[in-house]
C-alpha positions in Angstrom: 0.0 0.0 0.0 1.3 3.5 -0.9 2.1 6.0 1.9 -0.6 8.3 0.6 -3.2 5.6 1.1 -2.0 4.8 4.6 -2.1 8.5 5.5 -5.6 8.7 4.1 -6.5 5.8 6.4 -5.2 7.7 9.4 -7.4 10.7 8.4 -10.4 8.5 8.0 -9.7 7.2 11.5 -9.5 3.6 10.2 -7.8 1.1 12.4 -6.4 -0.4 9.3 -3.9 2.5 9.2 -2.0 1.0 12.1 -2.0 -2.4 10.7 -0.8 -1.2 7.3 1.9 1.0 9.0 3.1 -1.9 11.1 3.2 -4.2 8.0 5.2 -1.7 5.9 7.4 0.2 8.5 7.3 -2.1 11.6 10.8 -3.5 11.0 12.2 -0.1 10.1 10.8 1.5 13.3 11.9 -1.5 15.4 15.4 -1.2 14.1 15.5 2.5 15.1 14.1 1.9 18.5 16.2 -1.2 19.1 19.5 0.6 18.2 18.7 3.2 20.7 17.2 1.2 23.5 18.9 -2.2 23.2 16.1 -3.8 25.1 13.4 -5.9 23.3 10.5 -5.0 25.6 11.2 -1.3 25.5 11.7 -1.5 21.7 8.3 -3.2 21.2 6.6 -0.6 23.5 8.2 2.3 21.6 7.0 0.8 18.2 3.5 0.4 19.6 3.7 4.0 20.9 4.8 5.2 17.5 1.5 3.9 16.0 -0.5 5.5 18.8 1.3 8.9 18.3 0.8 8.7 14.6 -2.9 8.0 15.2 -3.3 10.9 17.5 -1.1 13.4 15.8 -1.0 12.8 12.0 0.0 16.2 10.7 -2.4 18.2 8.6 0.2 18.6 5.9 0.0 14.9 5.3 3.6 13.6 5.0 4.7 12.4 1.6 7.2 10.0 3.0 5.5 8.2 5.8 8.7 6.3 6.6 10.5 9.5 7.6 7.5 10.7 9.8 7.2 7.3 11.5 11.0 7.0 11.9 11.2 10.4 13.6 8.5 9.4 15.9 10.2 6.1 16.8 13.5 7.9 17.4 11.9 10.6 19.5 9.9 8.2 21.7 13.0 5.9 22.1 15.2 8.8 23.1 12.6 9.9 25.6 12.3 6.4 27.0 16.1 6.1 27.2 16.4 9.5 28.9 13.9 8.3 31.5 15.6 5.0 32.0 19.1 6.7 32.3 17.8 9.0 34.9 16.9 6.0 36.9 20.2 4.3 36.7 22.6 7.0 35.6 24.7 4.9 33.3 26.8 6.0 30.4 25.6 4.1 27.3 26.6 4.4 23.7 23.6 6.7 22.9 24.5 9.1 25.7 28.1 9.1 24.5 27.1 9.9 20.9 24.8 12.7 22.0 27.5 14.1 24.3 29.8 14.3 21.4 27.5 16.8 19.7 26.6 18.7 22.9 29.6 21.1 22.6 28.4 22.2 19.2 24.8 23.0 20.0 23.6 26.0 21.8 22.1 25.6 25.3 18.5 24.4 25.6 16.0 26.9 24.3 12.6 28.0 25.6 9.5 28.3 23.5 10.4 31.8 22.4 13.3 30.4 20.5 11.5 27.8 18.5 12.1 29.7 15.3 15.8 29.7 16.0 15.6 26.0 16.7 14.0 25.4 13.3 16.7 27.5 11.6 19.4 25.5 13.5 17.8 22.3 12.3 17.8 23.7 8.7 21.4 24.7 9.0 22.5 21.3 10.2 20.4 19.6 7.5 22.0 21.7 4.8 25.4 20.8 6.2 24.7 17.1 6.1 23.2 17.3 2.6 26.5 18.9 1.4 28.7 16.2 2.9 30.3 13.7 0.5 30.0 10.0 0.9 31.1 8.1 3.0 31.4 10.9 5.6 27.7 11.6 5.4 26.8 8.0 6.0 29.2 7.6 8.9 27.9 10.9 10.4 24.3 9.8 10.0 25.0 6.3 11.4 26.6 7.8 14.5 24.4 10.8 15.2 21.0 9.9 13.7 21.0 6.1 14.1 23.3 6.3 17.2 25.4 3.3 16.1 28.6 2.5 18.1 31.9 3.4 16.5 32.8 -0.3 16.4 29.7 -1.2 14.4 30.2 1.7 11.9 33.8 0.6 11.4 32.7 -2.9 10.6 29.9 -1.8 8.3 32.2 0.4 6.2 35.3 -1.8 6.5 37.2 1.1 8.3 39.3 1.0 11.3 37.8 2.4 14.5 40.4 5.1 14.5 39.5 6.2 11.0 35.8 6.4 11.9 36.7 8.5 15.0 38.9 10.8 12.9 36.1 11.1 10.3 33.6 12.0 13.0 36.0 14.5 14.6 36.6 16.3 11.3 32.9 16.3 10.5 32.1 17.8 13.9 34.8 20.5 13.4 33.4 21.4 10.0 29.9 21.5 11.5 31.2 23.8 14.3 32.7 26.1 11.7 29.4 26.1 9.8 27.4 26.9 13.0 29.8 29.6 13.9 29.6 31.2 10.4 25.8 31.1 10.8 25.9 32.7 14.2 24.7 29.8 16.3 28.0 29.5 18.4 
C-alpha cells in the first residue's frame, strides 16, 4: 500500500492504518528503537507508541514520506524512554556518548520563544549534512542519527575504528565552523 493511502486511512480514523503502518514500516521503526534502547521489551513498546502517536497526531500537511515521519516518531519516543531509563540508573551508554559528542556544538537548551531559532538551526545542520560527501555523510548519520557505536560503523564500512573516530571528529569540526559562520555559536 502506498504512503498516501496509509495517511488517508489515518485521516479516515480507520484502524487499518495502524495495521498497514506496522506491516510496511514495523521492521524499520523496530530497528531505530532497538538501536537506541537495546532492550526488546522497550523497543516493542516504543514501536506500539509510534502507531499511537501517529494515530493521535498525524500532521495536517500529510507527510509524503511516511517512513520519515514514523522514523522520527520512533526515534523521539525511544530517546525519551532512554532518557527516563538513564535518569533511573545514571549509566553512560553508547547513545549518551554519541549525543554528548554533539553537545559542545549545540547552543544551550532553548525555551519556547526560541523555537524559530531551533528550526533554523535544524535547517542549517540539515544543509550541512546534505552537502557532505560519501562516505562521511553515511558515517555521520550512522553515528548521530541512528546512534550506532563506532565499532559497528567501522565494521559496516570496513574502516578501522580510529578512521571512523577521525572522520567524525573532522565532521564535527566542520559543523562547528558552519554553526559559527551562521551565528549559532
